[in-house]
PDB file of N, CA, C and O in Angstrom:
ATOM      1  N   MET A   1    -178.507-135.048-135.552  1.00  0.00           N
ATOM      2  CA  MET A   1    -177.563-134.026-135.198  1.00  0.00           C
ATOM      3  C   MET A   1    -177.970-133.341-133.896  1.00  0.00           C
ATOM      4  O   MET A   1    -177.122-132.996-133.073  1.00  0.00           O
ATOM      5  N   LYS A   2    -179.279-133.148-133.720  1.00  0.00           N
ATOM      6  CA  LYS A   2    -179.746-132.502-132.493  1.00  0.00           C
ATOM      7  C   LYS A   2    -179.465-133.384-131.280  1.00  0.00           C
ATOM      8  O   LYS A   2    -179.137-132.889-130.201  1.00  0.00           O
ATOM      9  N   GLN A   3    -179.596-134.694-131.470  1.00  0.00           N
ATOM     10  CA  GLN A   3    -179.309-135.602-130.356  1.00  0.00           C
ATOM     11  C   GLN A   3    -177.844-135.526-129.963  1.00  0.00           C
ATOM     12  O   GLN A   3    -177.517-135.504-128.777  1.00  0.00           O
ATOM     13  N   PHE A   4    -176.961-135.485-130.953  1.00  0.00           N
ATOM     14  CA  PHE A   4    -175.531-135.401-130.671  1.00  0.00           C
ATOM     15  C   PHE A   4    -175.195-134.100-129.938  1.00  0.00           C
ATOM     16  O   PHE A   4    -174.399-134.105-128.999  1.00  0.00           O
ATOM     17  N   LEU A   5    -175.797-132.988-130.363  1.00  0.00           N
ATOM     18  CA  LEU A   5    -175.555-131.715-129.689  1.00  0.00           C
ATOM     19  C   LEU A   5    -176.115-131.715-128.266  1.00  0.00           C
ATOM     20  O   LEU A   5    -175.546-131.095-127.368  1.00  0.00           O
ATOM     21  N   THR A   6    -177.223-132.407-128.070  1.00  0.00           N
ATOM     22  CA  THR A   6    -177.785-132.519-126.728  1.00  0.00           C
ATOM     23  C   THR A   6    -176.869-133.339-125.826  1.00  0.00           C
ATOM     24  O   THR A   6    -176.669-132.994-124.661  1.00  0.00           O
ATOM     25  N   ILE A   7    -176.317-134.417-126.359  1.00  0.00           N
ATOM     26  CA  ILE A   7    -175.377-135.239-125.588  1.00  0.00           C
ATOM     27  C   ILE A   7    -174.130-134.431-125.254  1.00  0.00           C
ATOM     28  O   ILE A   7    -173.609-134.523-124.142  1.00  0.00           O
ATOM     29  N   LEU A   8    -173.653-133.646-126.202  1.00  0.00           N
ATOM     30  CA  LEU A   8    -172.486-132.802-125.932  1.00  0.00           C
ATOM     31  C   LEU A   8    -172.777-131.740-124.876  1.00  0.00           C
ATOM     32  O   LEU A   8    -171.893-131.387-124.095  1.00  0.00           O
ATOM     33  N   SER A   9    -173.993-131.231-124.843  1.00  0.00           N
ATOM     34  CA  SER A   9    -174.331-130.259-123.801  1.00  0.00           C
ATOM     35  C   SER A   9    -174.368-130.918-122.424  1.00  0.00           C
ATOM     36  O   SER A   9    -174.094-130.262-121.419  1.00  0.00           O
ATOM     37  N   PHE A  10    -174.702-132.201-122.368  1.00  0.00           N
ATOM     38  CA  PHE A  10    -174.635-132.932-121.097  1.00  0.00           C
ATOM     39  C   PHE A  10    -173.183-133.171-120.704  1.00  0.00           C
ATOM     40  O   PHE A  10    -172.837-133.075-119.526  1.00  0.00           O
ATOM     41  N   TYR A  11    -172.332-133.481-121.676  1.00  0.00           N
ATOM     42  CA  TYR A  11    -170.935-133.836-121.425  1.00  0.00           C
ATOM     43  C   TYR A  11    -170.057-132.620-121.135  1.00  0.00           C
ATOM     44  O   TYR A  11    -169.004-132.756-120.513  1.00  0.00           O
ATOM     45  N   LYS A  12    -170.470-131.454-121.569  1.00  0.00           N
ATOM     46  CA  LYS A  12    -169.646-130.245-121.473  1.00  0.00           C
ATOM     47  C   LYS A  12    -169.138-129.942-120.060  1.00  0.00           C
ATOM     48  O   LYS A  12    -167.947-129.666-119.920  1.00  0.00           O
ATOM     49  N   PRO A  13    -169.949-129.974-119.018  1.00  0.00           N
ATOM     50  CA  PRO A  13    -169.409-129.680-117.682  1.00  0.00           C
ATOM     51  C   PRO A  13    -168.414-130.721-117.180  1.00  0.00           C
ATOM     52  O   PRO A  13    -167.564-130.417-116.343  1.00  0.00           O
ATOM     53  N   TYR A  14    -168.516-131.926-117.679  1.00  0.00           N
ATOM     54  CA  TYR A  14    -167.621-132.996-117.233  1.00  0.00           C
ATOM     55  C   TYR A  14    -166.363-133.090-118.090  1.00  0.00           C
ATOM     56  O   TYR A  14    -165.436-133.830-117.762  1.00  0.00           O
ATOM     57  N   PHE A  15    -166.336-132.336-119.188  1.00  0.00           N
ATOM     58  CA  PHE A  15    -165.196-132.376-120.102  1.00  0.00           C
ATOM     59  C   PHE A  15    -163.916-131.895-119.422  1.00  0.00           C
ATOM     60  O   PHE A  15    -162.854-132.482-119.630  1.00  0.00           O
ATOM     61  N   TYR A  16    -163.998-130.847-118.621  1.00  0.00           N
ATOM     62  CA  TYR A  16    -162.810-130.305-117.957  1.00  0.00           C
ATOM     63  C   TYR A  16    -162.232-131.315-116.974  1.00  0.00           C
ATOM     64  O   TYR A  16    -161.016-131.492-116.904  1.00  0.00           O
ATOM     65  N   TRP A  17    -163.093-131.971-116.220  1.00  0.00           N
ATOM     66  CA  TRP A  17    -162.627-133.008-115.296  1.00  0.00           C
ATOM     67  C   TRP A  17    -162.057-134.190-116.051  1.00  0.00           C
ATOM     68  O   TRP A  17    -161.109-134.826-115.591  1.00  0.00           O
ATOM     69  N   SER A  18    -162.613-134.483-117.181  1.00  0.00           N
ATOM     70  CA  SER A  18    -162.107-135.565-118.006  1.00  0.00           C
ATOM     71  C   SER A  18    -160.705-135.233-118.525  1.00  0.00           C
ATOM     72  O   SER A  18    -159.835-136.102-118.575  1.00  0.00           O
ATOM     73  N   CYS A  19    -160.496-133.979-118.906  1.00  0.00           N
ATOM     74  CA  CYS A  19    -159.162-133.565-119.366  1.00  0.00           C
ATOM     75  C   CYS A  19    -158.135-133.687-118.249  1.00  0.00           C
ATOM     76  O   CYS A  19    -157.015-134.142-118.483  1.00  0.00           O
ATOM     77  N   VAL A  20    -158.502-133.290-117.052  1.00  0.00           N
ATOM     78  CA  VAL A  20    -157.593-133.413-115.910  1.00  0.00           C
ATOM     79  C   VAL A  20    -157.277-134.886-115.645  1.00  0.00           C
ATOM     80  O   VAL A  20    -156.124-135.243-115.406  1.00  0.00           O
ATOM     81  N   ALA A  21    -158.296-135.733-115.689  1.00  0.00           N
ATOM     82  CA  ALA A  21    -158.078-137.173-115.477  1.00  0.00           C
ATOM     83  C   ALA A  21    -157.220-137.763-116.592  1.00  0.00           C
ATOM     84  O   ALA A  21    -156.363-138.607-116.330  1.00  0.00           O
ATOM     85  N   THR A  22    -157.439-137.330-117.825  1.00  0.00           N
ATOM     86  CA  THR A  22    -156.644-137.828-118.945  1.00  0.00           C
ATOM     87  C   THR A  22    -155.181-137.416-118.798  1.00  0.00           C
ATOM     88  O   THR A  22    -154.280-138.221-119.037  1.00  0.00           O
ATOM     89  N   LEU A  23    -154.947-136.181-118.411  1.00  0.00           N
ATOM     90  CA  LEU A  23    -153.563-135.740-118.192  1.00  0.00           C
ATOM     91  C   LEU A  23    -152.903-136.522-117.062  1.00  0.00           C
ATOM     92  O   LEU A  23    -151.729-136.879-117.152  1.00  0.00           O
ATOM     93  N   GLY A  24    -153.652-136.784-116.007  1.00  0.00           N
ATOM     94  CA  GLY A  24    -153.120-137.603-114.914  1.00  0.00           C
ATOM     95  C   GLY A  24    -152.791-139.012-115.361  1.00  0.00           C
ATOM     96  O   GLY A  24    -151.770-139.572-114.964  1.00  0.00           O
ATOM     97  N   ILE A  25    -153.640-139.580-116.175  1.00  0.00           N
ATOM     98  CA  ILE A  25    -153.401-140.936-116.693  1.00  0.00           C
ATOM     99  C   ILE A  25    -152.161-140.949-117.584  1.00  0.00           C
ATOM    100  O   ILE A  25    -151.345-141.868-117.514  1.00  0.00           O
ATOM    101  N   ILE A  26    -152.027-139.921-118.424  1.00  0.00           N
ATOM    102  CA  ILE A  26    -150.871-139.850-119.324  1.00  0.00           C
ATOM    103  C   ILE A  26    -149.573-139.745-118.534  1.00  0.00           C
ATOM    104  O   ILE A  26    -148.568-140.353-118.901  1.00  0.00           O
ATOM    105  N   VAL A  27    -149.594-138.982-117.457  1.00  0.00           N
ATOM    106  CA  VAL A  27    -148.381-138.802-116.647  1.00  0.00           C
ATOM    107  C   VAL A  27    -148.066-140.050-115.824  1.00  0.00           C
ATOM    108  O   VAL A  27    -146.910-140.466-115.756  1.00  0.00           O
ATOM    109  N   LEU A  28    -149.070-140.648-115.205  1.00  0.00           N
ATOM    110  CA  LEU A  28    -148.820-141.758-114.284  1.00  0.00           C
ATOM    111  C   LEU A  28    -148.595-143.097-114.986  1.00  0.00           C
ATOM    112  O   LEU A  28    -147.590-143.762-114.732  1.00  0.00           O
ATOM    113  N   PHE A  29    -149.496-143.494-115.846  1.00  0.00           N
ATOM    114  CA  PHE A  29    -149.358-144.781-116.537  1.00  0.00           C
ATOM    115  C   PHE A  29    -149.996-144.684-117.918  1.00  0.00           C
ATOM    116  O   PHE A  29    -151.193-144.921-118.082  1.00  0.00           O
ATOM    117  N   PRO A  30    -149.178-144.332-118.907  1.00  0.00           N
ATOM    118  CA  PRO A  30    -149.727-144.092-120.248  1.00  0.00           C
ATOM    119  C   PRO A  30    -149.984-145.359-121.066  1.00  0.00           C
ATOM    120  O   PRO A  30    -149.369-145.563-122.113  1.00  0.00           O
ATOM    121  N   SER A  31    -150.876-146.192-120.593  1.00  0.00           N
ATOM    122  CA  SER A  31    -151.285-147.354-121.381  1.00  0.00           C
ATOM    123  C   SER A  31    -152.788-147.274-121.616  1.00  0.00           C
ATOM    124  O   SER A  31    -153.534-146.758-120.783  1.00  0.00           O
ATOM    125  N   ILE A  32    -153.211-147.781-122.741  1.00  0.00           N
ATOM    126  CA  ILE A  32    -154.619-147.668-123.112  1.00  0.00           C
ATOM    127  C   ILE A  32    -155.508-148.479-122.173  1.00  0.00           C
ATOM    128  O   ILE A  32    -156.607-148.042-121.831  1.00  0.00           O
ATOM    129  N   GLN A  33    -155.043-149.656-121.754  1.00  0.00           N
ATOM    130  CA  GLN A  33    -155.852-150.494-120.865  1.00  0.00           C
ATOM    131  C   GLN A  33    -156.079-149.806-119.523  1.00  0.00           C
ATOM    132  O   GLN A  33    -157.195-149.806-119.004  1.00  0.00           O
ATOM    133  N   ALA A  34    -155.032-149.225-118.966  1.00  0.00           N
ATOM    134  CA  ALA A  34    -155.175-148.524-117.686  1.00  0.00           C
ATOM    135  C   ALA A  34    -156.083-147.306-117.831  1.00  0.00           C
ATOM    136  O   ALA A  34    -156.861-146.998-116.928  1.00  0.00           O
ATOM    137  N   ALA A  35    -155.986-146.618-118.958  1.00  0.00           N
ATOM    138  CA  ALA A  35    -156.827-145.450-119.187  1.00  0.00           C
ATOM    139  C   ALA A  35    -158.298-145.840-119.289  1.00  0.00           C
ATOM    140  O   ALA A  35    -159.164-145.167-118.730  1.00  0.00           O
ATOM    141  N   VAL A  36    -158.574-146.923-120.001  1.00  0.00           N
ATOM    142  CA  VAL A  36    -159.969-147.358-120.155  1.00  0.00           C
ATOM    143  C   VAL A  36    -160.546-147.783-118.804  1.00  0.00           C
ATOM    144  O   VAL A  36    -161.678-147.430-118.476  1.00  0.00           O
ATOM    145  N   ILE A  37    -159.784-148.530-118.031  1.00  0.00           N
ATOM    146  CA  ILE A  37    -160.259-148.972-116.707  1.00  0.00           C
ATOM    147  C   ILE A  37    -160.497-147.774-115.792  1.00  0.00           C
ATOM    148  O   ILE A  37    -161.503-147.718-115.085  1.00  0.00           O
ATOM    149  N   THR A  38    -159.576-146.825-115.808  1.00  0.00           N
ATOM    150  CA  THR A  38    -159.728-145.636-114.973  1.00  0.00           C
ATOM    151  C   THR A  38    -160.933-144.812-115.385  1.00  0.00           C
ATOM    152  O   THR A  38    -161.687-144.346-114.531  1.00  0.00           O
ATOM    153  N   LYS A  39    -161.122-144.628-116.677  1.00  0.00           N
ATOM    154  CA  LYS A  39    -162.268-143.853-117.156  1.00  0.00           C
ATOM    155  C   LYS A  39    -163.591-144.555-116.841  1.00  0.00           C
ATOM    156  O   LYS A  39    -164.572-143.894-116.499  1.00  0.00           O
ATOM    157  N   LEU A  40    -163.628-145.870-116.952  1.00  0.00           N
ATOM    158  CA  LEU A  40    -164.855-146.588-116.592  1.00  0.00           C
ATOM    159  C   LEU A  40    -165.158-146.449-115.110  1.00  0.00           C
ATOM    160  O   LEU A  40    -166.322-146.340-114.724  1.00  0.00           O
ATOM    161  N   LEU A  41    -164.132-146.451-114.281  1.00  0.00           N
ATOM    162  CA  LEU A  41    -164.328-146.223-112.849  1.00  0.00           C
ATOM    163  C   LEU A  41    -164.865-144.821-112.597  1.00  0.00           C
ATOM    164  O   LEU A  41    -165.760-144.636-111.772  1.00  0.00           O
ATOM    165  N   LEU A  42    -164.327-143.838-113.299  1.00  0.00           N
ATOM    166  CA  LEU A  42    -164.806-142.467-113.128  1.00  0.00           C
ATOM    167  C   LEU A  42    -166.241-142.300-113.616  1.00  0.00           C
ATOM    168  O   LEU A  42    -167.015-141.551-113.019  1.00  0.00           O
ATOM    169  N   ILE A  43    -166.599-142.983-114.685  1.00  0.00           N
ATOM    170  CA  ILE A  43    -167.977-142.922-115.173  1.00  0.00           C
ATOM    171  C   ILE A  43    -168.921-143.580-114.169  1.00  0.00           C
ATOM    172  O   ILE A  43    -170.036-143.105-113.956  1.00  0.00           O
ATOM    173  N   TRP A  44    -168.474-144.664-113.559  1.00  0.00           N
ATOM    174  CA  TRP A  44    -169.292-145.316-112.531  1.00  0.00           C
ATOM    175  C   TRP A  44    -169.508-144.375-111.343  1.00  0.00           C
ATOM    176  O   TRP A  44    -170.610-144.305-110.799  1.00  0.00           O
ATOM    177  N   LEU A  45    -168.453-143.646-110.939  1.00  0.00           N
ATOM    178  CA  LEU A  45    -168.594-142.672-109.858  1.00  0.00           C
ATOM    179  C   LEU A  45    -169.543-141.539-110.259  1.00  0.00           C
ATOM    180  O   LEU A  45    -170.331-141.070-109.438  1.00  0.00           O
ATOM    181  N   LEU A  46    -169.469-141.105-111.508  1.00  0.00           N
ATOM    182  CA  LEU A  46    -170.394-140.081-111.995  1.00  0.00           C
ATOM    183  C   LEU A  46    -171.825-140.591-111.958  1.00  0.00           C
ATOM    184  O   LEU A  46    -172.735-139.862-111.565  1.00  0.00           O
ATOM    185  N   TRP A  47    -172.028-141.834-112.364  1.00  0.00           N
ATOM    186  CA  TRP A  47    -173.357-142.444-112.347  1.00  0.00           C
ATOM    187  C   TRP A  47    -173.926-142.451-110.917  1.00  0.00           C
ATOM    188  O   TRP A  47    -175.086-142.102-110.701  1.00  0.00           O
ATOM    189  N   ASN A  48    -173.089-142.852-109.947  1.00  0.00           N
ATOM    190  CA  ASN A  48    -173.538-142.846-108.555  1.00  0.00           C
ATOM    191  C   ASN A  48    -173.828-141.438-108.069  1.00  0.00           C
ATOM    192  O   ASN A  48    -174.804-141.220-107.352  1.00  0.00           O
ATOM    193  N   PHE A  49    -172.998-140.484-108.449  1.00  0.00           N
ATOM    194  CA  PHE A  49    -173.220-139.097-108.059  1.00  0.00           C
ATOM    195  C   PHE A  49    -174.536-138.582-108.610  1.00  0.00           C
ATOM    196  O   PHE A  49    -175.302-137.936-107.896  1.00  0.00           O
ATOM    197  N   LEU A  50    -174.803-138.865-109.878  1.00  0.00           N
ATOM    198  CA  LEU A  50    -176.039-138.374-110.495  1.00  0.00           C
ATOM    199  C   LEU A  50    -177.274-139.051-109.928  1.00  0.00           C
ATOM    200  O   LEU A  50    -178.342-138.440-109.888  1.00  0.00           O
ATOM    201  N   ASN A  51    -177.157-140.285-109.494  1.00  0.00           N
ATOM    202  CA  ASN A  51    -178.317-140.992-108.968  1.00  0.00           C
ATOM    203  C   ASN A  51    -178.602-140.691-107.502  1.00  0.00           C
ATOM    204  O   ASN A  51    -179.746-140.807-107.062  1.00  0.00           O
ATOM    205  N   ARG A  52    -177.590-140.310-106.745  1.00  0.00           N
ATOM    206  CA  ARG A  52    -177.763-140.176-105.304  1.00  0.00           C
ATOM    207  C   ARG A  52    -177.805-138.742-104.789  1.00  0.00           C
ATOM    208  O   ARG A  52    -177.982-138.530-103.589  1.00  0.00           O
ATOM    209  N   THR A  53    -177.650-137.774-105.649  1.00  0.00           N
ATOM    210  CA  THR A  53    -177.673-136.389-105.199  1.00  0.00           C
ATOM    211  C   THR A  53    -178.781-135.630-105.917  1.00  0.00           C
ATOM    212  O   THR A  53    -179.568-136.203-106.671  1.00  0.00           O
ATOM    213  N   LYS A  54    -178.819-134.341-105.665  1.00  0.00           N
ATOM    214  CA  LYS A  54    -179.840-133.514-106.311  1.00  0.00           C
ATOM    215  C   LYS A  54    -179.511-133.231-107.771  1.00  0.00           C
ATOM    216  O   LYS A  54    -180.298-132.598-108.474  1.00  0.00           O
ATOM    217  N   ALA A  55    -178.352-133.698-108.229  1.00  0.00           N
ATOM    218  CA  ALA A  55    -177.998-133.554-109.643  1.00  0.00           C
ATOM    219  C   ALA A  55    -178.895-134.423-110.513  1.00  0.00           C
ATOM    220  O   ALA A  55    -178.862-134.322-111.740  1.00  0.00           O
ATOM    221  N   ARG A  56    -179.685-135.264-109.890  1.00  0.00           N
ATOM    222  CA  ARG A  56    -180.638-136.118-110.603  1.00  0.00           C
ATOM    223  C   ARG A  56    -181.636-135.270-111.387  1.00  0.00           C
ATOM    224  O   ARG A  56    -182.164-135.709-112.409  1.00  0.00           O
ATOM    225  N   ARG A  57    -181.888-134.068-110.909  1.00  0.00           N
ATOM    226  CA  ARG A  57    -182.829-133.182-111.600  1.00  0.00           C
ATOM    227  C   ARG A  57    -182.333-132.821-112.992  1.00  0.00           C
ATOM    228  O   ARG A  57    -183.122-132.617-113.914  1.00  0.00           O
ATOM    229  N   ARG A  58    -181.019-132.744-113.131  1.00  0.00           N
ATOM    230  CA  ARG A  58    -180.448-132.443-114.445  1.00  0.00           C
ATOM    231  C   ARG A  58    -180.745-133.570-115.429  1.00  0.00           C
ATOM    232  O   ARG A  58    -180.966-133.326-116.615  1.00  0.00           O
ATOM    233  N   LEU A  59    -180.748-134.784-114.939  1.00  0.00           N
ATOM    234  CA  LEU A  59    -181.073-135.919-115.806  1.00  0.00           C
ATOM    235  C   LEU A  59    -182.534-135.907-116.229  1.00  0.00           C
ATOM    236  O   LEU A  59    -182.870-136.385-117.312  1.00  0.00           O
ATOM    237  N   GLN A  60    -183.402-135.366-115.387  1.00  0.00           N
ATOM    238  CA  GLN A  60    -184.822-135.321-115.724  1.00  0.00           C
ATOM    239  C   GLN A  60    -185.064-134.464-116.963  1.00  0.00           C
ATOM    240  O   GLN A  60    -185.952-134.758-117.763  1.00  0.00           O
ATOM    241  N   PHE A  61    -184.272-133.401-117.119  1.00  0.00           N
ATOM    242  CA  PHE A  61    -184.403-132.565-118.310  1.00  0.00           C
ATOM    243  C   PHE A  61    -184.120-133.373-119.568  1.00  0.00           C
ATOM    244  O   PHE A  61    -184.850-133.270-120.554  1.00  0.00           O
ATOM    245  N   PHE A  62    -183.060-134.179-119.536  1.00  0.00           N
ATOM    246  CA  PHE A  62    -182.710-134.975-120.699  1.00  0.00           C
ATOM    247  C   PHE A  62    -183.695-136.120-120.915  1.00  0.00           C
ATOM    248  O   PHE A  62    -183.910-136.546-122.050  1.00  0.00           O
ATOM    249  N   GLN A  63    -184.291-136.619-119.840  1.00  0.00           N
ATOM    250  CA  GLN A  63    -185.301-137.661-119.987  1.00  0.00           C
ATOM    251  C   GLN A  63    -186.559-137.105-120.662  1.00  0.00           C
ATOM    252  O   GLN A  63    -187.230-137.815-121.411  1.00  0.00           O
ATOM    253  N   LYS A  64    -186.872-135.845-120.397  1.00  0.00           N
ATOM    254  CA  LYS A  64    -188.017-135.232-121.072  1.00  0.00           C
ATOM    255  C   LYS A  64    -187.756-135.034-122.558  1.00  0.00           C
ATOM    256  O   LYS A  64    -188.693-134.976-123.353  1.00  0.00           O
ATOM    257  N   LEU A  65    -186.487-134.930-122.933  1.00  0.00           N
ATOM    258  CA  LEU A  65    -186.131-134.817-124.345  1.00  0.00           C
ATOM    259  C   LEU A  65    -186.092-136.157-125.051  1.00  0.00           C
ATOM    260  O   LEU A  65    -185.909-136.215-126.267  1.00  0.00           O
ATOM    261  N   GLY A  66    -186.264-137.249-124.288  1.00  0.00           N
ATOM    262  CA  GLY A  66    -186.323-138.571-124.889  1.00  0.00           C
ATOM    263  C   GLY A  66    -185.069-139.408-124.718  1.00  0.00           C
ATOM    264  O   GLY A  66    -184.928-140.444-125.367  1.00  0.00           O
ATOM    265  N   PHE A  67    -184.159-138.981-123.861  1.00  0.00           N
ATOM    266  CA  PHE A  67    -182.930-139.739-123.606  1.00  0.00           C
ATOM    267  C   PHE A  67    -183.081-140.539-122.329  1.00  0.00           C
ATOM    268  O   PHE A  67    -183.487-140.009-121.295  1.00  0.00           O
ATOM    269  N   SER A  68    -182.755-141.807-122.404  1.00  0.00           N
ATOM    270  CA  SER A  68    -182.725-142.589-121.177  1.00  0.00           C
ATOM    271  C   SER A  68    -181.385-142.344-120.488  1.00  0.00           C
ATOM    272  O   SER A  68    -180.438-141.869-121.115  1.00  0.00           O
ATOM    273  N   ARG A  69    -181.310-142.662-119.221  1.00  0.00           N
ATOM    274  CA  ARG A  69    -180.047-142.482-118.496  1.00  0.00           C
ATOM    275  C   ARG A  69    -178.938-143.323-119.105  1.00  0.00           C
ATOM    276  O   ARG A  69    -177.793-142.886-119.214  1.00  0.00           O
ATOM    277  N   MET A  70    -179.299-144.538-119.500  1.00  0.00           N
ATOM    278  CA  MET A  70    -178.304-145.450-120.064  1.00  0.00           C
ATOM    279  C   MET A  70    -177.769-144.915-121.388  1.00  0.00           C
ATOM    280  O   MET A  70    -176.563-144.966-121.633  1.00  0.00           O
ATOM    281  N   LYS A  71    -178.643-144.409-122.233  1.00  0.00           N
ATOM    282  CA  LYS A  71    -178.211-143.871-123.530  1.00  0.00           C
ATOM    283  C   LYS A  71    -177.319-142.652-123.335  1.00  0.00           C
ATOM    284  O   LYS A  71    -176.323-142.487-124.039  1.00  0.00           O
ATOM    285  N   LEU A  72    -177.673-141.813-122.392  1.00  0.00           N
ATOM    286  CA  LEU A  72    -176.908-140.600-122.131  1.00  0.00           C
ATOM    287  C   LEU A  72    -175.514-140.921-121.611  1.00  0.00           C
ATOM    288  O   LEU A  72    -174.524-140.373-122.096  1.00  0.00           O
ATOM    289  N   LEU A  73    -175.437-141.800-120.634  1.00  0.00           N
ATOM    290  CA  LEU A  73    -174.127-142.121-120.060  1.00  0.00           C
ATOM    291  C   LEU A  73    -173.299-143.009-120.974  1.00  0.00           C
ATOM    292  O   LEU A  73    -172.075-142.882-120.995  1.00  0.00           O
ATOM    293  N   SER A  74    -173.921-143.895-121.725  1.00  0.00           N
ATOM    294  CA  SER A  74    -173.135-144.729-122.638  1.00  0.00           C
ATOM    295  C   SER A  74    -172.551-143.885-123.769  1.00  0.00           C
ATOM    296  O   SER A  74    -171.418-144.118-124.189  1.00  0.00           O
ATOM    297  N   SER A  75    -173.294-142.927-124.257  1.00  0.00           N
ATOM    298  CA  SER A  75    -172.736-142.046-125.276  1.00  0.00           C
ATOM    299  C   SER A  75    -171.640-141.158-124.695  1.00  0.00           C
ATOM    300  O   SER A  75    -170.672-140.836-125.383  1.00  0.00           O
ATOM    301  N   THR A  76    -171.788-140.766-123.450  1.00  0.00           N
ATOM    302  CA  THR A  76    -170.741-140.000-122.781  1.00  0.00           C
ATOM    303  C   THR A  76    -169.478-140.834-122.639  1.00  0.00           C
ATOM    304  O   THR A  76    -168.375-140.321-122.828  1.00  0.00           O
ATOM    305  N   VAL A  77    -169.621-142.102-122.312  1.00  0.00           N
ATOM    306  CA  VAL A  77    -168.472-142.999-122.193  1.00  0.00           C
ATOM    307  C   VAL A  77    -167.765-143.129-123.534  1.00  0.00           C
ATOM    308  O   VAL A  77    -166.536-143.080-123.592  1.00  0.00           O
ATOM    309  N   ILE A  78    -168.514-143.292-124.595  1.00  0.00           N
ATOM    310  CA  ILE A  78    -167.910-143.448-125.920  1.00  0.00           C
ATOM    311  C   ILE A  78    -167.148-142.193-126.325  1.00  0.00           C
ATOM    312  O   ILE A  78    -166.022-142.289-126.815  1.00  0.00           O
ATOM    313  N   ILE A  79    -167.739-141.026-126.129  1.00  0.00           N
ATOM    314  CA  ILE A  79    -167.062-139.770-126.465  1.00  0.00           C
ATOM    315  C   ILE A  79    -165.807-139.605-125.624  1.00  0.00           C
ATOM    316  O   ILE A  79    -164.754-139.226-126.136  1.00  0.00           O
ATOM    317  N   ASP A  80    -165.919-139.887-124.339  1.00  0.00           N
ATOM    318  CA  ASP A  80    -164.792-139.717-123.433  1.00  0.00           C
ATOM    319  C   ASP A  80    -163.657-140.693-123.752  1.00  0.00           C
ATOM    320  O   ASP A  80    -162.487-140.311-123.727  1.00  0.00           O
ATOM    321  N   LEU A  81    -163.994-141.938-124.048  1.00  0.00           N
ATOM    322  CA  LEU A  81    -162.949-142.909-124.378  1.00  0.00           C
ATOM    323  C   LEU A  81    -162.282-142.585-125.707  1.00  0.00           C
ATOM    324  O   LEU A  81    -161.076-142.787-125.853  1.00  0.00           O
ATOM    325  N   CYS A  82    -163.032-142.091-126.667  1.00  0.00           N
ATOM    326  CA  CYS A  82    -162.419-141.680-127.939  1.00  0.00           C
ATOM    327  C   CYS A  82    -161.434-140.535-127.704  1.00  0.00           C
ATOM    328  O   CYS A  82    -160.336-140.529-128.260  1.00  0.00           O
ATOM    329  N   PHE A  83    -161.826-139.589-126.894  1.00  0.00           N
ATOM    330  CA  PHE A  83    -160.934-138.468-126.574  1.00  0.00           C
ATOM    331  C   PHE A  83    -159.681-138.960-125.851  1.00  0.00           C
ATOM    332  O   PHE A  83    -158.572-138.548-126.193  1.00  0.00           O
ATOM    333  N   THR A  84    -159.842-139.824-124.870  1.00  0.00           N
ATOM    334  CA  THR A  84    -158.718-140.312-124.082  1.00  0.00           C
ATOM    335  C   THR A  84    -157.759-141.148-124.915  1.00  0.00           C
ATOM    336  O   THR A  84    -156.544-140.964-124.846  1.00  0.00           O
ATOM    337  N   ILE A  85    -158.301-142.059-125.696  1.00  0.00           N
ATOM    338  CA  ILE A  85    -157.444-142.932-126.499  1.00  0.00           C
ATOM    339  C   ILE A  85    -156.703-142.127-127.565  1.00  0.00           C
ATOM    340  O   ILE A  85    -155.528-142.386-127.825  1.00  0.00           O
ATOM    341  N   SER A  86    -157.365-141.166-128.175  1.00  0.00           N
ATOM    342  CA  SER A  86    -156.674-140.351-129.178  1.00  0.00           C
ATOM    343  C   SER A  86    -155.577-139.503-128.538  1.00  0.00           C
ATOM    344  O   SER A  86    -154.512-139.327-129.129  1.00  0.00           O
ATOM    345  N   ALA A  87    -155.821-138.978-127.343  1.00  0.00           N
ATOM    346  CA  ALA A  87    -154.781-138.212-126.645  1.00  0.00           C
ATOM    347  C   ALA A  87    -153.603-139.107-126.285  1.00  0.00           C
ATOM    348  O   ALA A  87    -152.452-138.690-126.410  1.00  0.00           O
ATOM    349  N   LEU A  88    -153.872-140.322-125.844  1.00  0.00           N
ATOM    350  CA  LEU A  88    -152.787-141.253-125.511  1.00  0.00           C
ATOM    351  C   LEU A  88    -151.968-141.634-126.744  1.00  0.00           C
ATOM    352  O   LEU A  88    -150.742-141.714-126.677  1.00  0.00           O
ATOM    353  N   ILE A  89    -152.636-141.863-127.850  1.00  0.00           N
ATOM    354  CA  ILE A  89    -151.920-142.224-129.076  1.00  0.00           C
ATOM    355  C   ILE A  89    -151.039-141.070-129.543  1.00  0.00           C
ATOM    356  O   ILE A  89    -149.902-141.286-129.964  1.00  0.00           O
ATOM    357  N   ILE A  90    -151.554-139.855-129.472  1.00  0.00           N
ATOM    358  CA  ILE A  90    -150.765-138.690-129.873  1.00  0.00           C
ATOM    359  C   ILE A  90    -149.555-138.522-128.980  1.00  0.00           C
ATOM    360  O   ILE A  90    -148.459-138.259-129.475  1.00  0.00           O
ATOM    361  N   VAL A  91    -149.724-138.667-127.679  1.00  0.00           N
ATOM    362  CA  VAL A  91    -148.607-138.515-126.745  1.00  0.00           C
ATOM    363  C   VAL A  91    -147.576-139.627-126.953  1.00  0.00           C
ATOM    364  O   VAL A  91    -146.374-139.367-126.908  1.00  0.00           O
ATOM    365  N   LYS A  92    -148.025-140.841-127.178  1.00  0.00           N
ATOM    366  CA  LYS A  92    -147.087-141.947-127.397  1.00  0.00           C
ATOM    367  C   LYS A  92    -146.280-141.767-128.681  1.00  0.00           C
ATOM    368  O   LYS A  92    -145.137-142.217-128.755  1.00  0.00           O
ATOM    369  N   GLU A  93    -146.842-141.131-129.671  1.00  0.00           N
ATOM    370  CA  GLU A  93    -146.126-140.884-130.919  1.00  0.00           C
ATOM    371  C   GLU A  93    -144.960-139.923-130.721  1.00  0.00           C
ATOM    372  O   GLU A  93    -143.919-140.059-131.364  1.00  0.00           O
ATOM    373  N   PHE A  94    -145.134-138.964-129.840  1.00  0.00           N
ATOM    374  CA  PHE A  94    -144.117-137.944-129.642  1.00  0.00           C
ATOM    375  C   PHE A  94    -143.151-138.256-128.521  1.00  0.00           C
ATOM    376  O   PHE A  94    -142.130-137.582-128.387  1.00  0.00           O
ATOM    377  N   ILE A  95    -143.443-139.256-127.715  1.00  0.00           N
ATOM    378  CA  ILE A  95    -142.534-139.604-126.612  1.00  0.00           C
ATOM    379  C   ILE A  95    -141.767-140.853-126.945  1.00  0.00           C
ATOM    380  O   ILE A  95    -140.951-141.308-126.143  1.00  0.00           O
TER     381      ILE A  95
END
């Protein structure tokens, strides 16, 4: 449970941007395949941002807690894709 809460604390600042991207995906092309591809592209951009800027220091904190970069970002991808796919399914039901 502590690991899950730690992952959520890493994901929290990116959640707002994820919501904006999800809303954009829903408006522009509401298909699950396009949403997954777009989210994977955004995660790749986040990975590059975290590796090439001073935001890398934030990852060092999580590495001291025992999380590898891959585990942290892969769990973030899973949480984000679950959120996106569920939002798309809900919107498709009502439209």
